[in-house]
C-alpha positions as CSV (number, residue, x, y, z in Angstrom):
1,M,24.7,5.4,7.7
2,Y,22.3,4.4,10.8
3,I,22.2,0.5,11.2
4,A,19.7,-1.0,13.2
5,T,21.4,-4.3,15.1
6,S,18.8,-4.6,18.1
7,R,15.4,-7.6,18.0
8,S,12.5,-6.3,20.1
9,S,11.4,-7.4,22.7
10,D,8.5,-9.4,21.1
11,V,10.9,-11.9,19.8
12,A,13.1,-11.7,22.4
13,A,10.0,-13.1,24.7
14,G,10.0,-16.3,22.4
15,T,6.6,-15.5,20.8
16,E,7.7,-17.0,17.3
17,R,7.0,-18.7,14.8
18,K,8.2,-21.2,11.9
19,T,8.7,-20.6,8.5
20,G,10.6,-21.9,6.8
21,L,13.9,-22.5,7.8
22,R,13.9,-18.9,9.9
23,R,11.5,-17.6,12.1
24,V,8.7,-15.0,11.7
25,S,7.5,-13.2,15.3
26,A,4.1,-14.4,16.2
27,N,3.8,-10.4,16.2
28,V,4.4,-10.1,12.8
29,V,1.4,-12.9,12.3
30,A,-0.9,-10.7,14.6
31,L,-0.5,-8.1,12.8
32,G,-0.5,-9.3,9.5
33,A,-4.2,-11.0,10.4
34,V,-5.3,-7.4,11.5
35,S,-4.3,-6.3,8.1
36,L,-6.1,-9.1,6.0
37,V,-9.0,-8.4,7.8
38,T,-8.4,-5.0,7.2
39,D,-7.9,-5.3,3.8
40,I,-11.4,-7.0,2.9
41,S,-12.8,-4.0,4.7
42,S,-10.9,-1.7,2.4
43,E,-10.9,-3.9,-1.0
44,M,-14.6,-3.9,-1.3
45,V,-15.2,-0.3,-0.9
46,T,-12.1,0.0,-3.7
47,A,-13.3,-3.0,-5.7
48,V,-16.6,-1.1,-6.4
49,L,-15.7,2.7,-6.1
50,P,-14.5,3.1,-9.0
51,L,-17.8,1.9,-11.5
52,Y,-19.8,4.3,-8.4
53,L,-17.9,7.3,-9.3
54,V,-17.4,6.6,-13.5
55,L,-20.7,4.9,-14.2
56,G,-23.0,5.7,-11.2
57,L,-22.2,9.6,-10.6
58,G,-20.8,10.3,-14.2
59,L,-17.4,11.5,-13.2
60,N,-14.8,12.2,-16.2
61,P,-11.6,10.5,-16.3
62,L,-10.0,14.0,-15.1
63,Q,-12.7,14.6,-12.2
64,F,-11.7,10.8,-11.0
65,G,-8.0,11.3,-11.2
66,L,-8.8,14.3,-9.3
67,L,-10.5,12.4,-7.0
68,D,-8.3,8.9,-6.8
69,G,-5.6,11.4,-6.5
70,L,-6.8,13.0,-3.1
71,Y,-7.6,9.4,-1.9
72,A,-3.7,7.7,-2.7
73,G,-2.3,11.5,-1.3
74,A,-4.2,12.5,1.6
75,T,-2.0,9.5,3.4
76,A,1.1,12.3,2.9
77,V,0.1,14.5,4.8
78,V,0.0,12.1,8.0
79,R,2.2,9.9,7.7
80,V,5.0,11.7,9.1
81,L,2.8,12.9,12.1
82,G,1.7,9.6,12.7
83,G,5.2,8.1,12.8
84,H,6.7,11.0,14.6
85,L,4.2,10.6,17.3
86,A,4.7,6.8,18.1
87,D,8.2,7.3,18.5
88,R,7.8,9.6,20.6
89,W,5.0,8.7,22.6
90,R,6.6,4.9,22.4
91,R,3.2,3.8,21.5
92,L,3.0,2.3,18.1
93,K,0.6,-0.2,18.4
94,A,-2.2,2.8,20.3
95,V,-0.9,5.0,17.1
96,A,-1.4,2.5,14.8
97,G,-4.9,1.6,16.6
98,F,-6.5,5.1,16.2
99,G,-5.6,5.2,12.6
100,Y,-7.1,2.0,11.9
101,G,-10.3,2.9,13.8
102,L,-10.5,6.2,11.6
103,S,-11.3,3.9,8.9
104,A,-13.8,2.0,9.9
105,V,-15.8,4.5,11.0
106,C,-15.6,6.3,7.8
107,K,-17.2,3.2,6.2
108,L,-19.7,4.5,7.5
109,G,-19.3,7.9,6.5
110,L,-19.4,7.2,2.9
111,V,-23.2,5.5,3.6
112,A,-24.0,9.2,5.1
113,A,-22.2,11.1,2.2
114,G,-25.2,9.3,-0.7
115,S,-24.9,10.3,-4.1
116,S,-22.6,13.5,-3.0
117,V,-19.1,13.8,-4.9
118,A,-18.2,16.7,-2.7
119,A,-18.9,14.7,0.9
120,I,-17.8,10.9,-0.6
121,G,-13.9,13.1,-0.9
122,V,-14.1,14.2,2.2
123,V,-14.6,11.0,4.0
124,L,-12.3,9.4,1.4
125,A,-9.8,11.6,2.7
126,A,-10.6,10.4,6.4
127,D,-10.3,7.5,5.7
128,R,-6.8,7.9,3.9
129,T,-5.6,9.7,6.8
130,G,-6.4,6.7,9.1
131,K,-4.1,4.2,6.3
132,G,-1.2,7.2,6.7
133,L,-1.7,7.3,10.5
134,R,-1.1,3.5,10.9
135,T,0.9,2.5,8.3
136,A,4.7,3.9,9.1
137,P,4.0,2.2,12.9
138,R,2.4,-0.9,11.6
139,D,5.7,-1.4,9.6
140,A,7.7,-0.1,12.6
141,L,6.4,-2.8,14.9
142,I,7.3,-5.3,11.6
143,S,10.7,-4.2,11.6
144,L,11.2,-3.9,15.6
145,S,9.6,-7.7,15.8
146,S,11.9,-9.3,13.2
147,E,15.5,-10.5,13.1
148,P,17.7,-7.8,10.3
149,D,18.4,-10.8,7.9
150,T,15.2,-11.5,7.7
151,L,13.3,-8.7,7.3
152,G,12.3,-9.9,4.0
153,R,10.7,-12.7,4.7
154,S,8.5,-10.7,7.8
155,F,7.0,-8.1,5.6
156,G,6.4,-10.8,2.9
157,V,4.7,-12.6,5.2
158,H,3.0,-9.8,6.4
159,R,2.1,-8.5,2.7
160,A,1.1,-11.9,1.9
161,M,-2.0,-11.7,4.4
162,D,-2.4,-8.7,3.9
163,T,-3.1,-9.8,0.1
164,V,-5.8,-12.6,1.4
165,G,-7.9,-10.1,2.1
166,A,-7.4,-8.4,-0.9
167,F,-8.1,-10.9,-3.0
168,L,-11.5,-11.6,-0.4
169,G,-12.5,-8.4,-0.8
170,P,-14.3,-8.1,-4.1
171,L,-15.4,-11.5,-4.0
172,V,-17.3,-9.8,-0.6
173,A,-18.3,-7.3,-2.1
174,M,-19.9,-9.1,-5.4
175,A,-21.3,-11.5,-2.6
176,V,-23.3,-8.5,-1.2
177,L,-24.3,-6.7,-4.3
178,A,-25.6,-9.7,-5.6
179,L,-27.7,-10.0,-2.3
180,S,-28.2,-6.4,-1.9
181,L,-29.5,-6.3,-5.9
182,G,-26.6,-3.7,-6.1
183,S,-27.0,-1.5,-3.2
184,Y,-24.0,0.4,-2.9
185,T,-25.1,1.6,0.4
186,S,-25.0,-2.6,2.2
187,V,-21.1,-2.7,0.5
188,F,-20.5,0.5,3.1
189,F,-22.0,-1.4,5.6
190,T,-20.4,-4.6,5.4
191,S,-17.2,-3.1,5.4
192,F,-17.7,-1.4,8.8
193,C,-18.1,-4.3,10.6
194,I,-15.6,-6.1,8.9
195,A,-13.5,-3.3,9.9
196,A,-14.9,-2.9,13.3
197,I,-13.7,-6.8,13.7
198,A,-9.7,-6.2,12.5
199,V,-9.6,-3.0,15.2
200,M,-10.4,-5.9,17.9
201,L,-7.9,-8.0,16.4
202,L,-5.1,-5.0,16.9
203,V,-6.5,-4.5,20.6
204,L,-6.2,-8.0,21.6
205,F,-3.5,-10.0,20.1
206,V,-0.7,-7.1,19.2
207,H,1.5,-6.2,21.2
208,D,3.3,-2.9,21.8
209,H,7.4,-2.5,21.3
210,K,8.3,-1.3,24.4
211,Q,11.9,0.9,24.3
212,E,13.6,3.5,27.0
213,I,14.9,7.1,25.2
214,A,17.2,8.3,27.4
215,D,16.6,11.8,25.6
216,R,13.0,12.6,24.2
217,A,14.0,15.4,22.1
218,T,16.0,13.1,19.6
219,V,12.5,12.0,18.2
220,S,11.1,14.9,16.6
221,V,10.1,15.9,13.3
222,R,13.4,18.0,13.2
223,A,15.8,14.8,13.4
224,A,13.3,12.8,11.1
225,F,14.2,15.3,8.2
226,G,18.1,14.8,9.6
227,L,17.8,11.7,8.5
228,L,18.0,12.8,5.0
229,R,21.3,13.9,6.1
230,D,22.3,10.6,5.6
231,R,23.3,10.0,1.8
232,G,22.1,6.0,1.8
233,F,18.5,6.8,3.2
234,R,18.0,10.2,0.9
235,R,18.8,8.1,-2.3
236,V,15.9,5.5,-1.1
237,A,13.8,8.2,-0.2
238,V,13.7,10.2,-3.3
239,W,14.0,7.7,-5.7
240,A,11.5,5.9,-4.4
241,A,9.3,9.5,-5.0
242,L,10.8,9.5,-8.4
243,L,9.0,6.2,-9.3
244,G,6.1,6.8,-7.4
245,F,5.4,9.8,-9.3
246,V,5.5,7.3,-12.9
247,T,3.6,5.1,-11.4
248,L,0.3,4.6,-12.6
249,G,-2.8,3.8,-9.5
250,D,-4.5,0.4,-9.6
251,S,-7.8,2.4,-10.1
252,F,-7.0,3.7,-13.2
253,V,-5.9,-0.1,-14.6
254,Y,-8.6,-2.2,-14.0
255,L,-10.6,1.2,-15.6
256,V,-8.3,1.0,-18.5
257,L,-9.0,-3.1,-18.2
258,Q,-12.7,-2.6,-17.9
259,R,-12.4,-0.1,-20.8
260,R,-10.3,-2.8,-23.3
261,W,-11.9,-5.6,-22.8
262,D,-15.6,-4.4,-21.8
263,V,-16.2,-5.4,-18.8
264,A,-19.3,-6.3,-16.8
265,A,-20.5,-3.9,-14.1
266,T,-21.0,-6.8,-12.3
267,F,-17.6,-8.7,-12.8
268,F,-15.3,-5.0,-12.7
269,P,-15.1,-6.3,-9.0
270,L,-13.2,-9.6,-9.9
271,L,-10.4,-7.8,-11.8
272,P,-8.4,-6.9,-8.4
273,L,-8.4,-10.4,-7.9
274,G,-5.8,-11.5,-10.7
275,T,-3.0,-8.5,-9.4
276,A,-3.8,-9.9,-5.3
277,G,-3.6,-13.9,-6.6
278,I,-0.4,-13.0,-8.0
279,Y,0.8,-11.2,-5.5
280,L,-0.3,-14.2,-2.8
281,V,1.3,-16.6,-4.4
282,L,4.6,-14.7,-4.8
283,A,5.1,-11.9,-1.7
284,V,6.8,-14.6,0.6
285,P,9.3,-15.7,-2.3
286,L,10.2,-12.1,-3.7
287,G,10.8,-11.3,-0.1
288,K,13.1,-14.4,0.1
289,L,14.9,-13.5,-3.1
290,A,15.0,-9.4,-1.6
291,D,17.2,-10.8,1.4
292,R,19.0,-12.9,-0.2
293,I,20.3,-11.0,-4.0
294,G,19.4,-7.7,-2.5
295,R,16.4,-5.2,-2.2
296,W,17.1,-2.7,-4.7
297,P,17.1,-5.2,-7.5
298,V,13.9,-6.8,-6.8
299,F,12.2,-3.6,-6.0
300,L,13.3,-2.5,-9.3
301,G,12.2,-5.7,-11.5
302,G,8.5,-5.1,-10.2
303,H,8.8,-1.5,-12.0
304,V,9.7,-3.8,-14.9
305,A,6.6,-5.9,-14.3
306,L,4.1,-2.9,-14.7
307,V,6.1,-1.2,-17.5
308,A,5.1,-4.6,-19.4
309,A,1.7,-4.2,-17.8
310,L,1.0,-0.5,-19.6
311,I,2.5,-1.8,-22.7
312,A,0.1,-4.8,-22.9
313,L,-2.8,-2.9,-22.4
314,C,-2.0,-0.8,-25.7
315,G,-1.0,-3.9,-27.0
316,P,-3.2,-6.2,-30.6
317,V,-3.6,-8.9,-27.3
318,S,-7.8,-8.0,-26.1
319,G,-9.6,-10.4,-24.2
320,F,-8.7,-12.7,-21.3
321,W,-5.2,-12.9,-22.1
322,L,-5.3,-9.3,-22.2
323,A,-6.2,-9.5,-18.4
324,A,-4.5,-12.7,-17.6
325,L,-1.1,-10.5,-18.6
326,A,-1.7,-7.4,-17.5
327,L,-3.4,-8.0,-13.9
328,G,-0.4,-11.1,-13.7
329,L,2.6,-8.1,-14.1
330,H,0.7,-5.9,-11.8
331,G,0.5,-8.7,-8.8
332,V,4.5,-8.8,-10.0
333,F,4.8,-5.6,-9.5
334,Y,3.3,-4.8,-5.9
335,A,5.1,-8.8,-4.6
336,A,8.5,-7.1,-5.6
337,T,7.9,-3.4,-4.5
338,D,5.6,-2.8,-1.3
339,G,6.6,-4.8,1.4
340,V,10.4,-4.9,-0.3
341,L,11.3,-1.1,-0.3
342,M,10.4,-0.7,3.7
343,A,12.7,-4.0,4.1
344,A,15.2,-1.7,2.1
345,A,14.6,1.3,4.4
346,G,14.2,-0.3,7.9
347,P,18.1,-1.0,8.8
348,L,19.2,2.8,7.3
349,V,16.9,3.8,10.3
350,P,17.8,4.1,14.1
351,A,15.1,2.0,16.5
352,D,13.8,5.0,18.4
353,L,12.8,6.8,14.4
354,R,11.8,3.6,13.1
355,A,8.5,4.8,12.5
356,T,8.7,8.6,11.4
357,G,11.7,6.9,8.8
358,L,9.8,4.4,7.2
359,A,7.2,7.8,7.3
360,V,9.5,9.6,5.4
361,V,9.9,7.5,2.8
362,Q,6.0,6.9,2.4
363,T,5.1,10.5,2.1
364,G,7.6,11.0,-0.2
365,Q,6.0,7.9,-2.7
366,A,2.3,8.7,-1.6
367,A,2.5,12.7,-2.8
368,A,4.1,11.6,-6.0
369,R,1.3,8.8,-6.7
370,M,-1.7,11.7,-5.7
371,L,0.3,13.7,-8.0
372,S,0.8,10.8,-10.8
373,S,-3.4,10.3,-10.5
374,V,-3.8,13.7,-11.7
375,L,-1.5,14.0,-14.2
376,F,-2.7,10.3,-16.4
377,G,-6.7,11.9,-15.5
378,L,-5.7,14.9,-17.5
379,A,-3.7,13.2,-19.5
380,W,-6.2,10.5,-20.8
381,T,-8.8,13.5,-21.2
382,L,-6.7,15.4,-23.3
383,W,-5.5,13.0,-25.7
384,D,-7.0,9.8,-25.1
385,L,-6.9,6.5,-23.3
386,Q,-4.2,4.8,-25.3
387,P,-1.4,7.4,-25.3
388,A,-1.8,8.6,-22.0
389,V,-1.3,4.9,-21.0
390,L,2.2,4.5,-23.3
391,A,3.5,7.6,-22.0
392,A,3.0,6.7,-18.7
393,A,5.2,3.6,-19.8
394,G,8.0,5.3,-21.1
395,A,8.3,7.7,-17.8
396,L,8.2,4.7,-15.5
397,A,11.2,2.8,-17.7
398,V,13.2,6.1,-17.8
399,V,12.9,6.7,-14.6
400,A,13.5,2.6,-13.6
401,L,16.2,2.8,-15.3
402,G,18.1,5.4,-13.3
403,A,17.1,4.0,-10.5
404,A,18.9,0.9,-11.4
405,F,22.3,2.6,-12.1
406,A,21.7,4.5,-9.1
407,R,21.6,1.6,-6.5
408,P,20.5,3.9,-3.6
409,V,20.7,0.1,-1.4
410,R,23.6,-2.0,-1.4
411,K,22.9,-5.8,-0.5
C-alpha cells in the first residue's frame, strides 16, 4: 500500500490559515474560493436545466435520463487523462485552469444552442469534459497542500466553500429569470461572466505544487491503473463505482420532488438550496469526524441518508415537510461523501501519481452514475415514478450493506 506522508511546498512555505485547532493551507482556501465562484455559475445552469428540458422542450423521463447520463458521464472519459497530464507535466494548476476555462466557454455555447436538444447535448458534454479535466488536479492540489491526518478537514473546508456557491447559484438564477422575464439565455450568459471571474481567481491566487520526478516514465496511464493491483486502492475504487451505480442523480431527486409537491416553475430553482444549506453546515464537521473515527463509515453513512431521502419521497407525507426532510437528507449525503471519498483515497496513492490515482476513482464513479441515470429514466418511463424510486432505494441499501461488511478502508 502506498502512503503519502510528505507535505506540499505550499504548506512548507508557511502560507496557512487556522481553522479550529489545526490548520488548512491558504492554497486550499484559494481553491475553495475558485470553486465557490465556479459553483455559482454552474448551479445557475443546473438549477434551471431540468425544468428547461422537461417542461420547456418537452423531454420525457427516458430522454432526460439519457441527457442527464451524458451530462454526468462525460467527465468519466477525461478524468484519467486530465490527472495523467497534470502528473506527467507537473502542471496541476495549468490542467485544472484549462478545465475551468472550457466549462466557462460552454455557458456561451448554451446561448448559441438555443432549443436544439442535440446541440445542448454536445455543449453539456463539453462542459462536463472541462469538469472532468479539472477535478482530479484540483483535488490533488488540495491533498498535496494538506497534512495527511487533516485531509478530511481540508476537503471539508473546500467543499463547504464550494457549497456556498451552490447555495447562491439558484438564487442568482431565479433573480436573473425574474429580471429578464423568464429568459433562459440571460441565465446562461450571466453564468459565463461569473465563470470567467473564477478562472481569473485561479490564475492569480492558486499556487501550483512543484515536485521533481526522477523518472517521468513512472508517471504513465499504465502506472496509474497499476495502482489497482494494490488491494486497498482497488477495493476503494470498486466499491465507490458500485455505490455510484445505484445512486440517484440530483436532477431526478428535484424532479421527483417537483412532481410530488407540485412546485411552480418559478420556485423550482430553489430546491437545490435545501441540499446546499445542509451540505454547507455539515461539510467541515463531517470531514473532521471522518478524520477522527474513519472515513469509510462516514462515507457509508451518507449513502444511508440518501436511502432515507428516497423512501421519504415515496412516503405518505407531502408538501413542505416532504421537501424539508428529503432535501435535508440529500444534503447530509453530499456532506458525508463528496470530499470524504477523496480524503480516503488520497493517502493510498503516491504523491507523483496523486492526480491520476484520484482520477481513477472518480472515473469509475462517474461512469457508474451515467449508467444509473439512464436506467432510472428507463424505470420511470416503464414503471412510473414511485416504483422506480423504491427500486433505486432498495438497490442502494443492498450495495451500502455490502460495502459496510467489506470495509475497504480502515481508520
